[in-house]
C-alpha positions, 0 to 999 in steps of 0.5 A: 794284395800286399797283406796276401803276399806277407801272409804267403811268406809267413802265415801265422796268427800274429800277422802284422807284428810277426811280419814287422819282426821279420822285416824290420832292421834288427835293432828295431825289430822287438820295439816295432813289432811290440807297438804293432802288436798292441795296435792290431790287438786293440783295433780288432777289439774295437772292430768287434765292439763296433760290429756288435753295437751296429747289429744291435742298433739295426735290430732296434731300427727294425723294431722302430719300423714295425712298431710306431709306438715303440720308444727306443732307449739306448740301454736297449741297444746295449742289451741287443749288442750283448745278445749279438756277442752272446751268439758269437761266443756260443758259435766260437766256443760250444760249436767251434768245431762246426765253425768252418762249415758255418763259414761256408754256409755264411758265404752261400747266404752272402751271395743269396742275400745279395740277390734277395735284396737287390732284385726287389729293391731294383724292381719295385723302387722308382728310379732316379736318373743317371744324372742324379747318381753320377753328377749330383754332389753333396757337401753336407759337412760344410767344407770349403771345397768339394774335394775336401768333402769327398776325402772326409766322406771317403773314410766311411767307405774305407771302413767297410774294407777294414779287416783284410787281415782277418783270415791271416789271424786264423792261419794256424787253423787253416790247411795249406795256409801259405796259399789258402790265406792269400786266396781267401783275402783276394776272393773276399775283396773281389767278391765284396767289392763287386757286390758292394759296388752293385748294391751302392749303384742300386741304392743310389738309383732308388734313393729318392729324397736324400733328406728324407732318407737321412732323417729316417726315424729308424736311424739307418738310411738303408732301412728307409730306402728299402721301405720307400722302395718296396712300400711295405713294412714287411718287405723292408723288414725281410730285406733289412733282416738279411743285412742284420743276419749277414752283419751278425755273421761278420761279428762271429768272424770278428770274435774269432779273429780278435781272439786269435790275435790276442792269443798269439800276442799273449803266446809271445808274451806281449800282453799282461797276464800272458800266461793265462791269456795264451792258454788253449782249452785242450778238448776243443782246441780253442783259446777260451780265455782270449775269447772271454777277454775280447768279449768282455771288453766290447761288452763293457765298452757298450755300456758307454753307449748308454751314456753317450753314443758320441763317446762310444764312437770316439772309443771305438774310432781306432777300428779304422785308424788302428788297423790301417796303421798296423798295415802301414808298418809291415807294408812299408818295410816290405817295400824297403826289402823288395826294392833293395833286393832283400827278398829271394825267389820262392824256390829258395823258400820251398827248398827240400831241406825242411829244417831251414824253414823254421831256422829262417823264421826263427832268425827273423822273428828273433829280436836279440841281435846277439842270437843272430849269428848269420842273417838269412835271406827273406824269401817269397811265399808261393803267392806274390806279385812278381817284379815291377808289378809288385813294387808298383802295388806295394808303393800304391798300398803305402800311399793309399794307407797314408791317405786313409790315415790322414783323413781318418782323423778329420771331423765329419763336419764343420764347425767343429765342436766337442760333440762332433770332433773326431777323437780317433787321432787321440785314441790311436796315439793313446794306444801307441803312447801306452804301448811305448810306456808299457814296453819300457817299464814291463814289456821289454823284460818279457817280450823278446819278439815272436817266439818259435818252438823248434819242435812244434814250430817246425810242424806248423811252419814247415807244413804251410811253407811246403804246401802240405796239410796241417791236419784238422782245424785247430790242430796247429792252434792246440800244438802251439798252445800246448807248447806255450803252456809247457814253456810256462809250466802250466801243463 
């Protein structure tokens, strides 16, 4: 909900790093937003790498299920990962104009797929007792207490909710973004939370022997649960194929989100070679170079999987820790702002004087104290939790994120060895260290905080703030891209 509140205040493709620049004290805005931008960018690339290899290896698991003579090879998993990425690139480039319609179809498939999997699983599978579901506890990691085991295992569930900011990075291509982006975030959480909880209960009641499921030759316990439940390879294949299709659709969204995040940060000169990464293909109005970049990096990372899946998992482990760290910084800053009375009511933001809106955003985005003659007051967007409810929710969000970050760095089991060690803490702080070093060596000279074009920025921001349409999909992206290209003399 806190992310939805910030998206309603400033619906921009930059998301977290823009909000940090807007919320942080003037002295620290540029530095804090720069670090946040790098964390968010790298984390979303890691999410894309994780999702593509996940879909590819599930596909491989289905082949194992249906072909007893098949001997899986890791290089085949990498090739399947590349196939997943190729389809995602095709949809995000060649038929990018159909992306909104495709996303609508995906929503329908998501609901129908849930029913198509749940009904046969519950109807055909033998059921365990309520005691086996709600009273049985496992400590497969060998931790000294069940409480520690729970906290370590909890992170696996948290990973399924990573990416709450996905819609935020598409804001400049969404009409009425100040309202529609928060709605999308909340609807997604409610729908996926409800269907996910129902599916978890169904799988637990139909689980059977946990050891058999965990040792499944397919490599994926849920495929084994389907097979044991319906007693048919064909049936299990159809059910698992639905999961593959939906996960593949998620990868399409990951690619769109990651590319917009990279494009936005490059537009604000936060990345090396920003002049090229920020280019927008004029005919399709898509950031084609950013799409290529966020595709090539995961494809190269997938090569690591051939040599060692463990090392691959270590590299992409910051998909959880990196994103949650990028959430914590603006969430904590918003809590500080709202508890000290520094956020005005929405009525101030929705003033009829539209010229004040870009000035407000520009001043908060600027990281140069000398340019801020007068500090404007931050104001709520059209959606937020009022009063004490917002404070409680914001406080809970900060505590929850810290809890997730702390346990996300723990290894999955004991005794801890070099093979089972969780290196996400190393990867996360490596990204932070690199961004700090790069900031003080080169980045500081180029990055001045989120840049707002007064003529173009007013078009995009004012229309969102005034709850008007920003035009057809891609119009805002094209306008901002053209402004960026003009700024650098590339047009």
